[in-house]
C-alpha positions as CSV (number, residue, x, y, z in Angstrom):
1,X,-4.1,-35.1,74.4
2,X,-5.0,-34.9,71.0
3,X,-8.5,-34.0,71.7
4,X,-7.0,-30.2,73.7
5,X,-4.2,-29.7,70.9
6,X,-4.7,-30.8,67.8
7,X,-7.3,-29.6,65.4
8,X,-10.9,-31.1,66.2
9,X,-11.9,-34.2,64.1
10,X,-13.7,-34.3,61.3
11,X,-16.9,-35.7,61.1
12,X,-17.4,-38.4,57.9
13,X,-19.4,-36.2,56.0
14,X,-17.0,-33.6,56.5
15,X,-14.1,-35.4,55.9
16,X,-15.7,-37.5,52.4
17,X,-16.5,-33.3,51.3
18,X,-12.8,-32.3,52.2
19,X,-11.9,-35.2,50.0
20,X,-14.6,-34.5,47.1
21,X,-13.2,-30.3,47.1
22,X,-9.3,-31.8,47.4
23,X,-10.2,-34.6,43.9
24,X,-12.1,-30.9,42.5
25,X,-9.2,-28.6,42.9
26,X,-6.4,-31.9,42.0
27,X,-8.6,-32.4,38.5
28,X,-8.8,-28.8,37.9
29,X,-4.9,-27.8,38.5
30,X,-4.4,-30.8,36.0
31,X,-6.2,-29.1,33.5
32,X,-4.7,-26.1,33.7
33,X,-1.5,-27.2,34.4
34,X,-1.9,-29.3,30.6
35,X,-3.4,-26.0,29.2
36,X,-0.7,-24.3,30.8
37,X,1.5,-26.5,27.9
38,X,-0.6,-25.9,25.2
39,X,-0.3,-21.9,25.9
40,X,3.4,-22.6,26.4
41,X,3.7,-24.4,23.3
42,X,1.3,-21.9,21.8
43,X,3.4,-18.7,22.4
44,X,6.7,-20.3,21.8
45,X,5.4,-20.9,18.0
46,X,4.2,-17.2,17.7
47,X,7.1,-16.3,18.6
48,X,9.9,-18.1,16.4
49,X,6.7,-16.6,13.5
50,X,7.6,-13.0,15.3
51,X,10.8,-13.7,14.7
52,X,10.9,-15.1,11.5
53,X,8.8,-12.4,10.0
54,X,10.3,-10.0,11.6
55,X,13.4,-10.9,9.5
56,X,11.0,-11.2,6.4
57,X,9.9,-7.4,6.9
58,X,13.9,-6.8,7.2
59,X,14.5,-8.0,4.5
60,X,11.4,-6.6,2.7
61,X,12.5,-3.1,3.4
62,X,15.7,-3.5,2.6
63,X,14.6,-4.2,-0.8
64,X,12.7,-1.8,-1.1
65,X,14.8,0.7,-0.6
66,X,16.9,-0.3,-2.9
67,X,14.3,-0.6,-5.6
68,X,13.8,3.0,-4.5
69,X,17.0,4.2,-5.6
70,X,17.0,2.0,-8.3
71,X,14.3,4.0,-9.5
72,X,15.6,7.2,-8.7
73,X,18.5,6.4,-10.7
74,X,16.5,5.6,-13.7
75,X,14.5,8.4,-13.1
76,X,17.7,10.8,-12.5
77,X,18.9,9.2,-15.7
78,X,15.3,10.4,-18.1
79,X,15.6,13.1,-20.7
80,X,14.8,16.3,-19.1
81,X,11.6,18.1,-19.9
82,X,12.0,21.0,-22.0
83,X,9.7,23.3,-20.5
84,X,11.1,23.0,-17.1
85,X,8.1,23.7,-15.7
86,X,7.4,23.4,-12.0
87,X,6.9,20.1,-12.3
88,X,8.5,18.2,-15.2
89,X,7.0,15.1,-17.2
90,X,10.3,12.8,-17.7
91,X,8.4,10.2,-19.5
92,X,5.5,9.1,-21.2
93,X,3.8,6.0,-22.3
94,X,0.7,5.6,-23.8
95,X,-1.2,2.3,-25.6
96,X,-4.7,2.7,-27.0
97,X,-6.4,-0.7,-26.9
98,X,-9.8,-2.1,-26.4
99,X,-11.3,1.6,-26.2
100,X,-9.2,2.2,-23.3
101,X,-6.1,4.7,-23.2
102,X,-3.5,3.0,-21.0
103,X,-0.5,5.5,-19.3
104,X,2.5,5.9,-17.8
105,X,3.8,9.5,-16.9
106,X,6.7,9.5,-14.7
107,X,6.8,13.1,-13.5
108,X,9.4,15.1,-10.8
109,X,10.0,18.4,-8.7
110,X,13.5,19.8,-8.9
111,X,12.5,21.7,-5.5
112,X,10.3,19.4,-3.6
113,X,10.4,20.5,-0.3
114,X,9.0,17.3,2.3
115,X,5.7,18.3,2.0
116,X,4.4,17.0,-1.3
117,X,2.2,19.2,-4.3
118,X,-1.5,18.3,-4.8
119,X,-2.8,18.4,-8.2
120,X,-4.5,17.0,-11.1
121,X,-2.9,14.9,-14.8
122,X,-5.0,16.8,-17.7
123,X,-4.9,14.4,-20.8
124,X,-6.0,15.8,-23.3
125,X,-5.8,13.4,-26.9
126,X,-5.7,14.4,-30.1
127,X,-7.2,11.6,-32.6
128,X,-9.2,10.9,-35.4
129,X,-13.1,10.4,-34.4
130,X,-15.4,7.5,-35.7
131,X,-16.3,9.9,-38.6
132,X,-12.5,10.3,-39.1
133,X,-12.2,14.3,-38.4
134,X,-9.7,15.0,-36.4
135,X,-10.2,16.3,-32.7
136,X,-9.1,16.5,-29.1
137,X,-10.9,14.9,-26.2
138,X,-9.9,16.3,-22.5
139,X,-10.0,12.8,-20.6
140,X,-11.1,12.5,-16.7
141,X,-8.4,14.6,-14.5
142,X,-6.7,12.8,-12.4
143,X,-5.4,13.4,-8.8
144,X,-2.2,13.3,-8.1
145,X,-0.1,14.1,-5.0
146,X,3.7,14.6,-6.6
147,X,7.4,14.3,-3.7
148,X,10.1,14.7,-5.2
149,X,9.4,11.9,-7.9
150,X,5.9,9.9,-9.3
151,X,5.1,7.5,-11.4
152,X,1.4,7.4,-12.5
153,X,-0.3,4.4,-13.9
154,X,-3.2,3.8,-14.9
155,X,-6.0,3.8,-18.1
156,X,-9.3,5.8,-19.5
157,X,-11.7,5.0,-21.3
158,X,-12.0,7.1,-24.9
159,X,-15.1,7.8,-26.8
160,X,-16.5,5.4,-29.0
161,X,-14.4,4.7,-32.7
162,X,-12.2,7.0,-31.5
163,X,-8.2,6.4,-32.2
164,X,-5.5,8.5,-30.7
165,X,-2.6,9.5,-31.8
166,X,-1.3,12.0,-29.2
167,X,-1.8,13.2,-26.2
168,X,-0.7,16.3,-24.5
169,X,-0.3,16.1,-19.9
170,X,-0.8,18.5,-18.1
171,X,-0.1,19.2,-14.2
172,X,-2.8,21.5,-12.7
173,X,-2.4,22.7,-9.9
174,X,-6.5,22.5,-9.7
175,X,-9.5,22.2,-12.1
176,X,-8.9,25.0,-14.4
177,X,-6.1,26.3,-12.7
178,X,-2.7,27.4,-13.4
179,X,-0.6,25.0,-15.7
180,X,2.4,23.5,-13.5
181,X,4.3,21.3,-16.5
182,X,3.2,20.3,-20.2
183,X,4.0,18.1,-22.2
184,X,3.1,15.9,-25.4
185,X,3.6,12.6,-26.5
186,X,2.7,10.6,-28.8
187,X,0.4,7.1,-29.0
188,X,1.7,3.4,-29.9
C-alpha cells in the first residue's frame, strides 16, 4: 500500500543530498534572519536620526526667519541714502589693514520686485599714495545681485603704501554703465 499510494522512497544518496540542501537552506535562513535584525536596527536608528534632523532643521529655519526679520528691521532703521537712487547705499564701514580695504556695505531697493537686480559695486578710494600725493584708486568691481536688501562684505587689495581716507561707493548696472546708486564714506 505504501509503495502504491505514497511517493516513492528516496535512495540513501538522494536522502543525503536532500538533508544537505535542507541544512544549507536552514543556515541561509538563519543568516538572513540575522541580517534582517541588523537592518531593522539600522533602520530604526536612521529613522530616529531623521526625526532629530527634521527637528533641528525646523528650529534652524525658524531661527533664520527670525534673523531675517531682525535684519529687515535694522536695515529699515538705518538712515536713508540722501541721493535716493534706484539702489540706496544705507550704511557702509571701511577699514584699511595690512594693505587691504575691508568693507561692509548695506544696500536696499525700495521698489524691489520678485527678480533680483544684477549689477556691480565699484569702490573708488581717495587717499595718499606712497609718495604722499593725494590720489584716487578704482578697485576691482564686485558683482552684485540685490533683492530688497543686500549686505556686501569682503576685502580688496590696496596699492602698496596707499593710505585710504575716503571711499566712493558706486552701484552700476554694468561695467562703466549707468549709476544706480552712490555714496561717499570715510575710511577708518
